C-alpha positions as CSV (number, residue, x, y, z in Angstrom):
1,M,0.0,0.0,0.0
2,T,1.4,3.4,-0.9
3,T,0.8,6.6,0.9
4,L,-1.6,7.6,-1.8
5,E,-3.8,4.6,-1.1
6,L,-4.0,5.3,2.7
7,P,-7.4,6.3,3.8
8,L,-7.8,10.0,4.6
9,T,-9.0,10.4,8.1
10,T,-10.0,13.8,9.4
11,L,-9.2,14.9,12.9
12,K,-12.5,15.1,14.7
13,T,-12.1,17.5,17.6
14,N,-14.4,19.8,19.1
15,N,-13.0,23.4,19.1
16,S,-14.4,24.1,22.6
17,D,-12.6,21.0,24.0
18,L,-9.3,22.3,22.5
19,F,-10.0,25.8,23.9
20,T,-10.7,24.3,27.3
21,W,-7.6,22.2,27.2
22,W,-5.5,25.3,26.5
23,Y,-7.4,27.8,28.6
24,Q,-7.6,25.9,31.9
25,P,-3.8,25.6,32.5
26,W,-3.2,29.1,31.3
27,V,-5.8,30.6,33.8
28,E,-4.3,28.5,36.6
29,S,-0.8,29.7,36.0
30,T,-1.9,33.3,35.5
31,N,-3.9,33.3,38.7
32,S,-0.8,32.1,40.6
33,A,1.3,34.8,39.0
34,V,-1.2,37.4,39.9
35,K,-1.4,36.2,43.5
36,L,2.4,36.3,43.8
37,Q,2.4,39.8,42.3
38,R,-0.2,40.9,44.8
39,I,1.8,39.5,47.7
40,W,5.0,41.2,46.5
41,L,3.2,44.5,46.1
42,E,1.7,44.2,49.6
43,T,5.2,43.6,51.1
44,L,6.6,46.5,49.1
45,N,3.7,48.7,50.4
46,D,4.6,47.6,54.0
47,A,8.3,48.4,53.5
48,L,7.5,51.9,52.1
49,R,5.1,52.6,55.0
50,H,7.9,51.7,57.5
51,E,10.3,54.0,55.6
52,F,7.8,56.9,55.7
53,E,7.4,56.4,59.5
54,F,11.2,56.6,59.8
55,F,11.3,59.7,57.6
56,S,8.6,61.3,59.8
57,T,10.6,60.6,62.9
58,M,13.7,62.1,61.2
59,A,11.8,65.2,60.2
60,T,10.6,65.7,63.8
61,S,14.1,65.2,65.2
62,Y,15.6,67.7,62.7
63,S,12.9,70.1,63.7
64,K,13.8,69.7,67.3
65,L,17.5,70.1,66.5
66,T,16.8,73.3,64.6
67,H,14.6,74.6,67.5
68,C,17.5,73.9,69.9
69,M,20.2,75.4,67.7
70,M,18.3,78.6,67.1
71,G,17.5,79.0,70.8
72,L,13.8,79.2,70.3
73,G,13.2,77.3,73.6
74,G,15.0,79.9,75.6
75,P,18.6,80.9,76.1
76,Q,21.2,78.3,75.0
77,T,23.4,76.9,77.6
78,P,25.8,73.9,77.3
79,E,23.5,71.9,79.5
80,S,20.4,72.7,77.5
81,M,22.2,71.9,74.2
82,A,23.5,68.6,75.6
83,S,20.0,67.7,76.9
84,C,18.5,68.5,73.5
85,Y,21.1,66.4,71.6
86,H,20.6,63.5,74.0
87,E,16.9,63.6,73.5
88,I,17.2,63.7,69.7
89,A,19.8,60.9,69.7
90,G,17.5,58.8,71.8
91,D,14.6,59.4,69.5
92,M,16.7,58.5,66.4
93,T,18.1,55.4,68.1
94,E,14.5,54.2,68.9
95,A,13.4,55.0,65.4
96,T,16.4,53.2,63.9
97,L,15.9,50.1,66.0
98,K,12.2,50.0,65.2
99,R,13.0,50.3,61.5
100,M,15.5,47.5,61.7
101,R,13.0,45.3,63.6
102,K,10.3,45.9,61.0
103,V,12.6,45.4,58.1
104,S,13.7,42.0,59.5
105,E,10.1,41.0,59.9
106,L,9.2,41.8,56.3
107,S,10.9,38.6,54.9
108,D,9.0,36.5,57.5
109,D,5.7,38.2,56.6
110,F,6.4,37.7,52.9
111,K,7.1,34.0,53.4
112,E,4.0,33.6,55.5
113,R,1.8,35.2,52.9
114,I,3.2,33.0,50.1
115,W,2.7,29.9,52.2
116,C,-0.9,30.9,53.0
117,E,-1.6,31.3,49.3
118,I,-0.1,28.0,48.4
């Protein structure tokens, strides 16, 4: 039998079955990617919020420093300047430690969010 003599068979498929076969895995993978993107953006949002809190504390501390340097709180003495510097240094130390703690927690929160979605 030659190839010319082979019976011609037509591929009988339903187009909707083919579409479903292609569409279902595509949707599942897209949904997973969208969920991961959402988790990543939420974590980024948290990181930016923590940074803005730190910048707010910095602005307040610099305002206090300017207030002390210009003598707006009364006459400047070495004791009042030292007290002002110590107060500002304490505020910035607390803000820096809080920032470091929150940044270290971000990776744990990110991992937890991913595992909750999985």
